[in-house]
C-alpha positions as CSV (number, residue, x, y, z in Angstrom):
1,M,21.6,-12.0,60.8
2,S,21.4,-15.7,59.0
3,R,22.1,-18.5,60.9
4,E,25.5,-19.2,58.8
5,A,26.6,-15.6,59.4
6,A,26.0,-16.1,63.1
7,N,28.2,-19.3,63.1
8,K,30.6,-17.6,61.3
9,L,30.9,-14.6,63.3
10,S,30.9,-16.7,66.6
11,I,33.6,-19.3,65.2
12,M,35.7,-16.0,64.3
13,M,35.5,-14.6,67.9
14,L,36.1,-18.2,69.0
15,L,39.6,-18.2,67.0
16,K,40.6,-14.7,68.0
17,S,40.0,-15.4,71.7
18,L,42.4,-18.8,71.1
19,A,44.9,-16.7,69.4
20,S,44.7,-14.3,72.4
21,L,45.0,-17.0,75.0
22,C,47.9,-18.2,73.0
23,V,49.6,-15.0,73.2
24,L,48.7,-14.3,76.7
25,A,50.0,-17.6,77.8
26,A,53.2,-17.1,76.4
27,A,53.5,-13.7,78.3
28,A,51.8,-14.9,81.0
29,F,54.3,-17.9,81.3
30,A,57.3,-15.8,81.6
31,V,60.6,-16.3,84.0
32,P,62.0,-15.2,87.3
33,A,61.7,-12.7,88.4
34,K,58.0,-13.0,87.8
35,E,58.3,-16.8,87.3
36,K,55.0,-17.2,85.2
37,R,56.4,-19.9,83.2
38,V,57.2,-22.1,85.9
39,H,54.7,-24.5,87.4
40,H,54.8,-24.5,90.7
41,Q,52.4,-26.8,92.9
42,A,49.3,-24.7,94.3
43,D,49.6,-24.2,98.4
44,L,47.1,-26.3,99.8
45,S,46.1,-23.3,102.5
46,D,46.9,-19.1,102.7
47,H,47.4,-20.0,106.6
48,A,50.8,-21.0,108.3
49,H,50.8,-24.7,109.5
50,D,51.1,-24.4,112.9
51,D,48.8,-26.8,114.9
52,G,49.5,-24.7,118.1
53,D,47.8,-21.8,116.5
54,G,44.9,-23.6,115.2
55,F,43.6,-26.4,112.4
56,K,42.9,-23.9,109.8
57,Y,46.0,-25.0,107.2
58,D,44.6,-28.7,107.8
59,H,41.3,-27.6,107.3
60,E,41.9,-26.0,103.8
61,A,44.1,-28.6,103.3
62,F,41.8,-31.6,103.6
63,L,38.7,-29.8,102.5
64,G,39.9,-27.1,99.5
65,K,40.0,-23.4,100.5
66,E,36.0,-23.1,99.3
67,E,34.7,-26.0,101.3
68,A,36.3,-25.2,104.4
69,K,34.9,-21.9,104.4
70,T,31.3,-23.7,104.4
71,F,32.2,-26.0,107.5
72,D,32.8,-22.8,109.4
73,Q,29.4,-22.0,109.0
74,L,28.2,-25.6,110.4
75,T,27.5,-26.6,114.4
76,P,30.1,-29.0,115.8
77,E,27.1,-31.8,115.1
78,E,26.6,-30.9,111.5
79,S,30.7,-30.8,110.8
80,K,30.5,-34.0,112.6
81,D,28.4,-35.7,110.4
82,K,29.4,-34.5,107.2
83,L,32.9,-35.3,108.1
84,A,31.5,-38.8,108.5
85,K,30.1,-39.2,104.9
86,I,33.7,-38.0,103.9
87,V,35.3,-40.7,105.5
88,D,33.2,-43.1,104.0
89,R,34.2,-41.6,100.4
90,I,37.9,-41.5,101.1
91,D,37.9,-45.5,102.0
92,T,37.6,-46.7,98.4
93,D,38.7,-50.0,99.0
94,K,35.7,-50.3,101.8
95,D,37.7,-52.2,104.3
96,G,36.8,-49.8,107.2
97,Y,40.3,-47.8,107.4
98,I,42.1,-44.8,105.9
99,N,45.4,-45.4,104.6
100,H,48.0,-43.4,103.4
101,L,47.2,-43.5,99.8
102,E,43.4,-43.1,100.1
103,L,44.2,-39.8,102.1
104,H,46.9,-38.5,99.8
105,Y,44.7,-39.2,96.8
106,W,41.5,-37.4,98.3
107,I,43.6,-34.1,99.6
108,K,45.2,-34.1,95.8
109,H,41.7,-34.2,94.6
110,R,40.3,-31.4,96.6
111,Q,43.0,-29.2,95.4
112,R,42.5,-30.1,92.0
113,R,38.9,-29.2,92.1
114,Y,39.6,-25.4,90.4
115,I,41.0,-27.8,87.4
116,E,38.2,-30.1,87.7
117,E,35.4,-27.0,87.4
118,N,37.6,-25.7,84.4
119,V,37.4,-29.1,82.5
120,N,33.4,-29.2,83.5
121,K,32.9,-25.7,82.5
122,H,34.0,-26.9,79.1
123,W,32.8,-30.4,78.6
124,K,29.5,-29.4,77.4
125,D,31.0,-27.1,74.4
126,Y,33.1,-29.8,73.2
127,D,31.1,-33.4,74.0
128,Q,28.8,-32.9,71.0
129,N,27.0,-36.3,71.1
130,R,26.7,-36.4,74.7
131,D,28.4,-39.8,75.1
132,G,30.4,-38.5,77.9
133,K,33.9,-38.5,75.9
134,I,35.5,-36.2,73.4
135,G,36.8,-37.2,69.9
136,W,39.4,-35.0,68.3
137,E,37.1,-34.3,65.5
138,E,34.5,-33.2,68.1
139,Y,37.1,-30.9,69.6
140,K,38.7,-29.8,66.1
141,N,35.3,-29.2,64.6
142,T,33.8,-27.3,67.7
143,T,36.9,-25.2,68.1
144,Y,37.8,-24.5,64.0
145,G,34.6,-24.9,62.5
146,Y,33.7,-23.1,59.4
147,Y,37.3,-22.1,58.7
148,L,38.4,-25.9,58.3
149,D,36.8,-25.9,54.9
150,D,38.8,-22.9,53.4
151,E,41.8,-23.9,55.3
152,F,41.8,-20.3,57.3
153,H,41.9,-17.9,54.4
154,D,39.4,-15.9,56.0
155,V,41.4,-15.3,59.2
156,D,43.9,-12.5,59.2
157,D,47.0,-14.5,60.6
158,K,46.4,-17.9,59.0
159,A,49.7,-19.1,59.9
160,T,49.0,-19.0,63.8
161,Y,45.9,-20.4,63.4
162,K,47.3,-23.4,61.6
163,S,50.1,-23.8,64.0
164,L,47.5,-23.7,66.9
165,L,45.5,-26.4,65.2
166,T,48.9,-28.4,64.9
167,R,49.5,-27.7,68.8
168,D,46.2,-28.7,69.6
169,E,46.1,-31.8,67.8
170,R,49.9,-33.1,68.8
171,R,48.3,-32.4,72.6
172,F,45.4,-34.4,72.1
173,R,47.3,-37.3,70.7
174,T,49.5,-37.3,73.8
175,A,46.7,-36.9,76.3
176,D,44.8,-39.8,74.5
177,R,46.2,-42.8,76.3
178,D,45.1,-45.4,74.7
179,G,45.2,-43.8,71.4
180,D,41.3,-44.2,70.2
181,G,41.3,-40.7,69.0
182,I,38.6,-39.9,71.8
183,A,39.6,-38.5,75.0
184,T,37.9,-39.5,78.5
185,R,37.3,-36.8,81.1
186,E,40.8,-37.7,82.8
187,E,42.4,-37.4,79.1
188,F,40.8,-34.2,78.5
189,T,41.8,-32.7,81.8
190,A,45.5,-33.6,80.8
191,F,44.8,-31.6,77.3
192,L,43.4,-29.1,78.9
193,H,46.2,-29.1,81.8
194,P,49.5,-30.6,80.8
195,E,51.4,-29.6,83.5
196,E,49.4,-31.6,85.9
197,F,50.4,-34.9,84.5
198,D,53.8,-36.6,84.3
199,Y,52.7,-38.3,81.1
200,M,52.5,-34.6,79.6
201,R,55.5,-33.5,80.6
202,G,57.3,-33.6,77.1
203,V,54.5,-32.0,75.4
204,A,54.4,-29.2,77.9
205,V,58.1,-28.5,77.7
206,Q,58.0,-28.8,73.7
207,E,55.4,-26.3,73.7
208,T,57.5,-24.2,76.2
209,V,60.5,-24.3,73.8
210,E,58.7,-23.3,70.4
211,D,57.2,-20.4,72.4
212,I,60.5,-19.1,73.1
213,D,63.0,-20.3,70.2
214,K,63.0,-17.5,67.7
215,D,65.3,-19.2,65.2
216,G,63.6,-22.7,65.1
217,D,67.1,-24.3,66.1
218,G,65.1,-26.4,69.0
219,R,67.2,-24.3,71.7
220,I,66.6,-21.5,73.6
221,N,69.6,-19.3,73.5
222,L,70.1,-16.3,75.9
223,A,68.8,-13.9,73.6
224,E,65.7,-15.7,73.4
225,Y,65.3,-16.3,77.1
226,I,65.4,-12.5,77.9
227,G,63.3,-11.7,75.0
228,D,60.8,-13.7,76.3
229,M,60.5,-11.6,79.8
230,Y,61.8,-7.9,78.2
231,S,61.7,-6.2,75.1
232,P,63.2,-2.6,75.6
233,E,61.5,0.5,74.3
234,N,63.0,3.5,72.9
235,G,66.4,2.8,73.9
236,E,65.8,2.5,77.6
237,S,68.3,0.4,79.7
238,E,67.9,-2.6,81.2
239,P,66.1,-3.0,84.7
240,E,68.0,-4.7,87.2
241,W,66.2,-7.9,87.3
242,V,67.1,-8.3,83.6
243,L,70.9,-8.5,84.5
244,T,70.0,-11.1,87.3
245,E,68.0,-13.1,84.9
246,R,71.3,-13.3,82.7
247,K,73.3,-14.2,85.4
248,Q,70.5,-17.0,86.1
249,F,70.6,-18.1,82.5
250,Y,74.5,-18.5,82.8
251,E,74.7,-20.1,86.4
252,F,71.5,-21.6,86.8
253,R,69.6,-22.8,83.5
254,D,72.2,-23.7,80.9
255,T,73.5,-26.2,83.4
256,N,76.1,-28.1,80.6
257,K,77.3,-24.4,79.7
258,D,76.9,-24.6,76.0
259,G,75.4,-21.7,75.7
260,Y,71.7,-22.8,74.9
261,M,68.8,-24.3,77.4
262,D,67.9,-27.7,75.6
263,A,64.9,-29.5,76.3
264,E,66.1,-31.5,79.5
265,E,67.2,-27.8,81.1
266,V,63.6,-26.5,80.0
267,A,62.2,-29.1,81.9
268,N,64.3,-28.7,85.0
269,W,63.3,-25.0,84.7
270,V,59.5,-24.9,84.1
271,L,58.8,-28.2,85.6
272,P,60.9,-28.5,88.9
273,G,60.8,-31.4,91.0
274,E,59.2,-30.1,94.4
275,V,57.7,-31.2,97.8
276,D,54.7,-33.1,97.7
277,H,52.8,-30.9,100.0
278,A,49.3,-33.5,99.9
279,D,51.6,-36.0,100.4
280,N,53.3,-34.5,103.7
281,E,49.7,-33.8,105.1
282,A,48.1,-37.1,104.6
283,K,51.4,-38.3,106.3
284,H,50.8,-35.4,109.5
285,L,47.1,-36.1,109.7
286,I,47.7,-40.0,110.1
287,H,50.6,-39.3,112.6
288,E,48.3,-37.1,114.8
289,T,45.7,-39.2,115.0
290,D,46.6,-42.9,114.5
291,A,45.9,-43.7,118.5
292,D,47.0,-47.3,117.8
293,K,50.1,-46.3,115.6
294,D,49.3,-49.0,113.0
295,Q,49.8,-46.9,110.2
296,K,46.0,-46.3,109.1
297,I,43.2,-44.4,110.6
298,T,39.4,-45.5,111.4
299,K,36.6,-43.3,111.2
300,K,36.2,-43.4,114.9
301,E,40.1,-41.9,115.4
302,I,39.1,-39.4,112.8
303,L,35.8,-38.3,114.4
304,A,37.9,-38.2,117.8
305,N,39.9,-35.7,115.9
306,W,37.1,-33.8,114.1
307,N,38.5,-30.5,114.8
308,M,41.8,-31.3,113.2
309,F,40.3,-32.1,109.8
310,V,36.9,-29.9,109.6
311,G,36.2,-26.7,111.2
312,S,32.7,-25.5,112.8
313,Q,31.1,-22.4,114.4
314,A,31.8,-23.6,117.6
315,T,35.8,-23.4,116.6
316,N,35.7,-20.3,115.2
317,Y,33.6,-18.5,118.3
318,G,36.4,-19.4,120.6
319,E,39.1,-18.2,118.4
320,D,37.2,-15.0,118.0
321,L,37.0,-14.7,121.8
322,T,40.6,-15.7,122.4
323,K,41.2,-12.4,119.7
324,R,39.1,-10.1,121.7
325,H,40.6,-11.2,125.1
326,D,43.9,-10.3,123.7
327,E,42.8,-7.1,122.2
328,L,41.3,-6.2,125.9
């Protein structure tokens, strides 16, 4: 196979993948009862937040779920040493104290690691000139490449791909806060994960409306709302959950009772305001370890309560002994 043919095949596969992702995203973003269009904050931990029953919740909140597992394999001494180094990283202003803002930022950062890993995975593909930034032209040429020259004539569903290109450019321009046509890593993160950034809220809502709004009037009516979740086959009767969704539309989604969901109502639906779990956890850790009650904590105070922040073989061993004793 020639290089040109190989490139053409590669781009065709990429475009098909993008189209599939678009369709999957529309399906995966379905609403309650499945609620897949609604963006919820990820849980900080799979464990219950009960300090009386151990600190596994705090460990996963402070370290992230995967990193918490590695600390469980360490000795207490190793765990304390690594924690001391982490404290130095959290103290960004280097004043010797960890305040609420610094701890909140750290916890949010750890919880967003899966997003950062996703960005890192794509970064090398798009940063073609290796300058640490991704320009719109780099992204466009890498993603659509060969087919831009003939305006997608070789693609079966030309309209879909043109729509994808238009949507990509609009989202890229919105993520590009300084308007220079080049995305920093933070801006590229906003491009790939708009639901995570307040300033991308509008474009995330607009894309949702466009996905569901079949008659193109810029609003979502009941039929479109239900049709996004459920398409009856062979005259089957509606499941009970669809009837519940009709009621949800009238009673909760369409708040101004005009028979439609406008952009503001869609925003309230798919991007609901929620409790900031990272904020609450930062307050909790400071409250529990702030010995002199000055609303900030030192490395000494943190290390004195090291087992609240991180785990070790010793703490797990103690828990195993307790469980075995209870079983006996």
